[in-house]
N, C-alpha and C positions, 0 to 999 in steps of 0.2 A: 741671185734671184731677186726680182723686183715686182712690186705691185703697182700697176699703172691704172689710173682712172681717166677716162676720156669722155668729156661732156659733149654730146652731139655726135653720136657714133653710128647713126643708122645708114648714112650714105656719104658720098663725096669724100672730102678730106678726112672726116672723122672715121669713116669705115676704112680708109686707107691706113690710118694710124693703127687701128685695131689689128689689121692684117700684117702690116709691114714693120711696126715699131718693136714689138716684144721679141725677145730672144728665148731660146730654149730654157725652160725653168721659170720663166716669168709668168705672172698672172695679170690679165688685162680685164678690167671692168669697163664695159661700154654702156653709157647711159643715153637713152633716146626715148622719144614718145612712141615711135613706130618700131615694129620688130625688124631688126636688120637681117639682110640676107646672109651675113657671115655666121649668124647663129645656127643656121641649118647646115653649114659645111663642116666637115671633120677637120680637126687641126691638132697638131702636137702641142700647141700652146693652150693653156687653160684660159678660156674666154667666157666671161659671164655677162649676160645682158641684164641691165637694170632698167626696168620700165618706169619712166617718169617724164613729165612735161616740165621743161625748164621755166616755162612761163608761170608755173604754179609754185606757191610758197612751200608746199610739202615735198618738193623734189629732193631736197637735202636729206630729209628723214628716210626716204626710200633708199638712198645710197647708204646711209649709216646702218640701216637694218641689214643690207646685203654684205657690207664690208665688215661690220662689227668693230672690233678693236684692232684689226690688222693694220700694220703700218702702211701708209701710202707713200711710195717713193717718188711718184710724179703725178701731179694733177694738171691735166691739159684741157683747157677750155677752147673748144673748136666751134661750138654752136654759134650760128649767126643767121639772122633773117634781115631782109632789107625792105626798103620802101617799094611798094607795088604800084603806088599812084603818085601823081604830083603832090607836093607838100600841102598846098592849099586844099586839096581834095581829101586828104587823109582824115580819118576819124580819130578821136582821142584814144580809143581803144587800140587802134593799129599802132599808134606811136608808143603807147604803154607796153604793148607786147614786144616790140623791137627792143626797147630799153630793158625790159625784163629778161629776155632771152640773151641778148648780147652783152649786157653789163651787170644787171642786178644779180643774175644767177652766179656769175663769176665771184662776186663779193660774198654771196651766201655760202657757196661751197668752200671758198678759202677760209671763211670763219667757221662753218659747221664741221669741216674736216681737219681743222687745225690740230686737234689731238692726234689724229692718225698721221698727219704730216710730221709732227714732232717726234713720233715714235720711230720714224725711219731715220736712217743714217744719212743726213744731208739731203733732204728731199728737195725737189724742184717743182716750182709752179710756173707753167707756161700758158700765156694767153695769146690766142691767135687774133691779132688785130687786122689791120688792112692799110694799104697805102692811102686809102681814102680817109684814114684817121691821122694822116700826116699833113703838115703845112703844105699849101699849094696843090692839094689834090683837086682834080677837076670833076669830081662826081657831085651831082646835085641831090643825092639821096640824103636829106637833111637828118632824119632820125638815125639812120644807119651810121652816118659819119659822126654824129654826136656821140653815139654809143662807143664807136671805135676810138675816138679821142678820149672818152672817159676811161676806156680800158687802159690806155697808156698812163693816165694819171693814177688809176688804181694800182697799177704795177709799181709805179714809182713809190707810192706810199707804203704798199705792202712790202716792198723790198726793205725799207727801213724798219718796218714793224717786225719782220721775221728775221732780221739780220742776227739778232742775239741767239736765235734758235738754229742757226746754220742752214736756213732754207733760202735758196736763191730764187729770185723771181724775174722772169723774162717776158717781154712783149715782142712777139714776132709778127711783123706787118708785111704780109705778102701782097703782091699785085695779082695780075691775071693768072688764074689757075684753071687747068683743064679738069675740073672737079668731077665732071660727068663721065670721064674715062677711068675705069676701075684700076686700082693699083695692080691687080693681077694681069691686066691687059698689057702692061709694060710701057716703058718710056716711048718707044717708037710709035705706038698707036696714038698716044696723046700728041706727039709732035706732028704726026701726019694729019690728024683730024683738024688741028688748028694752024697748020702750016708754020709751026714754030712760034706762034704768037702768044701761046699760053704755056705756063710751066706744068709739067706732069706732077701729079700728086707725090710721086717718088722724090722729087726735089725737096718738098717740104718735110717729108718723112726723114730724109737724110739730114736735113738741117736740125731737126729736133733730136735725132739720134746723136748728132755731134754735141749738142748742148747737154744731153743726159750723160754722155761719156766723159765730160770734163771733170777734173778733180774737184774736191770740196773747197779748194782755195779760190776757184774761179767763179765769177758771176757775170753772165752776159746780160747786160741791162736791156738792150733793145736792138733789134735787127730790122732794117728796112730791106725788103727783098722784092723789088719790082721785077716783072718779066723784062727781058732785054728790050723788047719792042713796045713796052708801055710808054706812055707819055712821060716826060721828065717830071720827077717829083721834087 
């Protein structure tokens, strides 16, 4: 039995992880600003919604109140927002929000929940980056790309920091995802909608499950996972 905490769990990939990642006996905590649809559906899995805005400094305290001193076996940072306007037209507040949600919140939760992670047997921290945070990415969303590059650097440093505690840290950088097609709708629906150009969310769920199932001796440092038809990275 494991306790999983997913940051950014209201929709898209985050909601897919809440629904598809836990196994019987697991407890999953899904944190988001808006109420997720999965909260209203019955499930054999223990699922708890934590209401919090990752752009705000108090989000970690909300999670700590809900989780208490329970061990956290996996902390998975999925939340991400991107540039809605050309870089020159962005307001400072927009850039700050992207960096807060995509990067600062990951650092805040890794620090704030460190006691819970250390109480687990060989916990894992997984940050969902992006192929736009890799070298030679072709996206022009400056703030988003900066945050995703920062996630990779944070994971490298956190891996060294938590090595003595037996906590493995992974950065998974996917490419194009059919995130608007629900996990429950299945792989064929996602492939059909995008004619095979975007990965179903089930692919990312499966990759994360693989990481979580590895022995305590293994540490997956980084995975680049573009869609097959994405531009070369």
